[in-house]
N, C-alpha and C positions, 0 to 999 in steps of 0.2 A: 504493500500500500504506500509506504514511504517513497519508493522509487517512482511509482505511478504519479503521486502527488508532485514530485519534483519535476517530472517530465511535463505535467500539465501546467505547472507554474511557469516553466521555461517557455512553453508554447505561447501562453497568453502574454508573457512579457515581450516575446518576439512580435506578436500581433500588435500590441500596444505601441511598440517602437515604430513599427512599419506604418501604422495609421498616422502617427505624428509626422513621419516623413512624407506621407502621401498628401497631407493637407497642403503641402507647398507645391504639389504638382499642378500642371496645367489643368484648368477647369474643363478643357476639351477632351481629356482622357478620363476614363472612369472604369470602375469595376463593371463587368458584364456588359460592355459596350455593344456586343453582338446579340444580346438577348432577343431582339425582335428580328434582326436581319439574317442571323445565322446562329440560332440558339444552341446548336450542337458543336459549334466551332472548337471550343476548348476540349470537349470530349474527343472529337476527331483527332486533334493534335496529340492528346495524351495516348490514344489508342495507337496512332501511327508511331509514336516514340517507343511504345512497348514493343511493337513489331521490329522496329529498326534495331533496338538494343539486343534483340535475340539473335541478330545476325553477326557472325564472328568478325566480319570486316568492319563492323561499327562498334567494336568493344571499347574504343577510345572516344566515342561520340560525346559523352558528357564534357570532357575536357576540351574537345574541339569546338563544341557549341559555346561553351563559356568564353573561350578566347575569341571566337567570331563575334559574339555578342559584345564583348568589351571593345574590340577594335572598331565595331560599327558605332556604338554609342559614344565613344571617346572623341570621334570626329564628327562634329555637326549634330550630335544627338542621335537617338535611335531612329534611323530613317531608311535602313536597308541599303544605304549607298555603297557599303562594302561588298554587296552581293552583285553589283552591276558588272556586266561583261560586254561592253559595247564594241570592243575590237579596235578602238581608236588610240590605244596605249595611254589613255589619260584616266584610267579607272584606278580606284583605290587599291584594287588587287595588285596593281603593278608597283605599289610603294614597297620599298625594302622591307619594312616591318611586317608586311602582309603577304609576302611571297610564300611563306610556309603555312598560311591559314588553310584549314581543312573544314569539311562539314557542309560545303555549299550544296552538295547533292542531297543532303538530308532535308534541308529547307525546301528544295525543289520537289522532293517526294511528298512532303506534307502539303505543299501548295497544290499539287495535283489532286490530292484527296479532297481538299477543301473546295477546289473548283468544281469537282463533280457534284458536290452538295450545294454550294452557294457561290455561283460564278461571280467573279469580280467584286467580292464583298470584303474578304479578310486580307489585310495588307501583309506584305512580306515582313515588314518591320515588327508587326505584332506577332507573326509566326515565330520569328527568331527569338523574341523575348519570352514567349510562352514555352516554346520548345526547350529553351535553355533551362527554364524553371522545372519543366517536367523531367528532363534528363537528370537533373540534380536529385529530384524526388526519387526517381526510379533507381538511382545509385545509392540511396540511403540517406540523402539529405533531407532537410525539413521543408515542409510546404510553406509557401509565402504567397500572398495575393498579388496579382498583376493587374495594373491598369491597362486598358486597351483603348484604341481609337487613333493610333498613330497612322500616318500616311507615308507613302514611299517617296523618296527623293527621285527626281528625274535626272539628276546629275551626280557625278562622283567627284571626290576631292583628293586628287593624287598628291598635290604639293603639300597640302595640310597634313595628310596622313604620313607623308614622308618625313615631315619635320616634327610632328607633335605626339606621335605614339612613343611611349617610353621604350628605350632600348635595353637589352640585357646587359649592356656595358655602361649604362648611365650611373652617375654618382647620385647620392641621396638628395642633394640640393636641387638638381634638375628634376628628379622624380617628384619631389614634393611640390615644386613650382608647377609642373604640368597638371598635377591633380588639383592643386589650389585654383588654377585658372578655370576649372570646371566645378568649383565650389566644394571640393572635398578637403576635409581636415587631415592632419597627419595621422590621426587614429584611424580614420576611414580608409586612408591610403594603405596603411599596414593591413587592415582587415581585407581589403580587396585583393591584395597581393597573395593572400592565403589561398586564392584560387589555384596557385601553383602547386597545391598539395595533391591535385588529382591529375591523372593522365601520364603520358610518357613524354620525354624530352629528346629532341634530336641532339646527337653528338655535335652537330655543327654549331650549336649555341654555346657549347662548353669548350670546344677545341681552343679558342683564343686564350682561355684561362690556363691551359696546361702546356701550351706551345710557345708562350711568349717569354723567352729567356732574357731579352733586353730590358723588359719592363715587367718583372714577375708579379703575379697577383699576390698582394699582401695577406689575403685571407686563406689561401689554400696551402695546407701542409704537404710534405712530401708523400706521406702515406696515402692521403686522400687523393692526391694528384695521380699516384700510381694506380690506385683503384679505378679511377675514372678512365685512365688511359687503357687499362686492360679491358674494361667493359666496351669501350668504343672500338678497340682494335678487333674485337670479335666479329664486327661487321666491316666490310672493306670499302666503306664510303663514309666520308665525313658528313654527308647529308642524309644518310639513312637514319631511321629511328632506332633507338636502342632496342635490344631484344626484349619484346614484351614478356616472354617467359621468364627472363631474369628479373624483370621489374616486378612481376606479379608474385614471384616466389621469394622476394626479399623480405627480411624480417621487418616487423612494425617499427623498429628503431632506425631503420635505414632511410636515407633521403631518397632512395629509389623506389619507395612504395608508391602505390597508385590509388590509395583510398583517401577520402576527404577527411581532414582532421587537423589536429595541432602538430602532427609530426613535422610539418614544414617548419614551424617556428622552433621546435625542439632541435632540428638540424642546424638552425642558425645559431642557437646558443652554444652549439658544439663546433662552430666554424666549419660546418659541412654542408652549407647551402650550395646548390648546383650552379646558380647564376651569380655573377658579380653583383648585379643590381639587387639580388636577394640579400646577399651578405652586407650590402650597404645600409640595410635597415639597422644594423648593429653599430654603424658609424655615427649615428645621430642619437643624442641622449634621449630625446622625446620618443622617437620611434623604437629605440631599443627597450625603453620602459614598457611600451605596449607589447612588444614581443615577449618580454618576461612575464607580463600579466597573463597573456594567452596560454602560457605553458604552466601556469600556477594552479589551475583548477581542472575540472573534468572536461573542459572544452566548451562549456556553455557560454562563457563570455565571448570567445571568438565567434561561435555560431550566431549569437545575437548580433554582434557588430557586423559580421559578414553579410547576413541577410538584410539588415537595415541599409548598409552601404550599397548592396546589390540592387535593392529596390530604388534607392536614390539614383543609381546609375541608369536604371531602366526608365526613370522619369525625366531624363534629359531629352525632352521632346521639342522639336521645332516645327514639325509639320502635322497639322490636324485640320479637321473641318473640310474645307474645299481646297486646301493647300496640297501640293504634291499630287500623288495619284495612287491608285491601287493597281499594281502590276498583274498581268495575266501570268507572266513568267518572271520569277524573281531575279533572273539574270539580265532581263531585257526591259528597258523602259517602253512605255506605250508610244505608238506613233513613230516607230523607227523603221 
């Protein structure tokens, strides 16, 4: 009974925090936006995500969608601009930070299912936000309400994405600045970076840390460097993903685990963060204090902060009402 009460209290504290955040959201987006126009929209998205996650090739879908969601909302708000593929080499997909994004086909599959039920009703931007939430739930994460009513951008923002999406090699001052420009506090920034606790990471993002002899990484010790090098050398391409079997079989104390939780922060306190930008959270007194707080309890503090910040991210909305469009195909703007 005590455990059930604790879970219930955590759930309602999460909901209370989310509602507080949502009050600041645009009045043009709301809960159950599609009640009249496509009442089964969210059920269809959830059902499609269940089917997708049962397929072996999409075992990393939750992490892929979370990253896709972040890269979309971080540039111009959640408007599905990152999904566009116009072929003119000016799409956000062409930006350096976006070249490794995955999960586009997942959104297209869900869009096709929705078009069969409610043609030209549900926006691609709403699909991405809801599908990300559902993938998190189906992976053991908590439920959180999602506002809907976003519209899709007709254009993409290559230059902005190239310059403003945080890099794995960024220092903490730049990371905090980029998040602050979008209204996020240092604490919310630390919470959102906890999304790095799920999924697999390409060796390409880590190679610069272990192969830079002229300017060695101050955070990485010889033992950890050798461990990373051996894992990456098992695959003969710097750009291939690390072996999923190795990752899934790693112990819960390893930074290579793929489940959602505070192990990401625990690895930082042991100087075993995989990315330079992750370890930079320990280089700032304020962010380091948040990291220490997240590892000091059963994970409930991190979970509360992560969900609240994630909802705040999803409420970065610029296109609603008659603005933008609702695409038929999430990769292609209308009238092209």
